[in-house]
N, C-alpha and C positions, 0 to 999 in steps of 0.2 A: 564498557567498551563501545556499546552500540550508541550511547548518548553522544559520542564524538562524531558520528556520521551525519552527513548532511540530510535534511529532510527529503522526502520523496521527490519533489519537483527538481531537485538538483542532481539526482543520481546519474542521469545519462550524461550530462555535461561533465560531471566530476569524473566519471569512468573514462571518458574520452581524454580529458586533460591528464589524468594520472597515467593512462596508458601511453600517451604521447611523451610524457616526461619520465617514464619508467619508474613511477612511484608505486611499486608493487605492494608495499605495506598498506597504504590507504585503499588501493584498488581491491585488495583481498578483503579488507574490513567491509567495504561497501558491498562486495559480492556476497559475503555472509549475511549482511543485513537484508539484502534483496531475497536471498534464499529463505531466511526466516519469515519474511513477509509472505512470500508465495506459499510456503508450507503451512503457515497458520491460516491463510485464506482457504486453502484446499481442505483443511480439516473442518472448517466451518460448513463446507458444502458449497458447490458452485454451479450456477446456471446463469442464464442471461440476466435474470432479475437480480441475482446476487452481485454479479459483476457490475451492473449499473449502479446498485446501491453503494458498493465500495468505491467505485470511481467518483461518484458524487461526493462521498465523504472526503476522499483524498484530494480531489481537484477543486472542490467548491463549485463546480459547474453542474447544473441539473442535467442528468443524462436522459431524462424523460422516461415514460412508462415502456415496458416491454411490449412487443406486438401481441396481439390476441392469438391464441387463447391463454398466453402466459399471464400470471398474476404478478403484481408488484411484490418485492421482497418483504417479508414480514417485519414488523417492528422489533420482534425478538432478535431476528437475524441482524438487523441494522444495529441494535444496541450491543450485541455480542461483537460484531465487527468493529464498531467504534471503540469499544473497550480494548480489544486486542490491538488495534492500531495505536492507541494511546500507550499501551504497555510496551510496544516496540519503538516508541518515540517517533512515529510517523505522523501522528496528529498531536496537536498541543493538548496538554491536560487541563489547561486553564480556560478552554472555551473555544 
């Protein structure tokens, strides 16, 4: 079911399009996908460093280091987040 949903960058434009054309079925599927994404990231633990790590993974744009005294997200967190994003079909499994 979730494999049919657009990847992360297209969510907002898809939601607005489906809302405009009253396509409630696809709108609801995208909403559930977004909720699964948010819930899975919350379970991993979230702070500024973790948000920057996830946004770098999802967008491909380096978000930079967090301000001092915060530390960069651990490699373990980044690996777990990447694995979860792939399982949700938000990131490509092929690289």
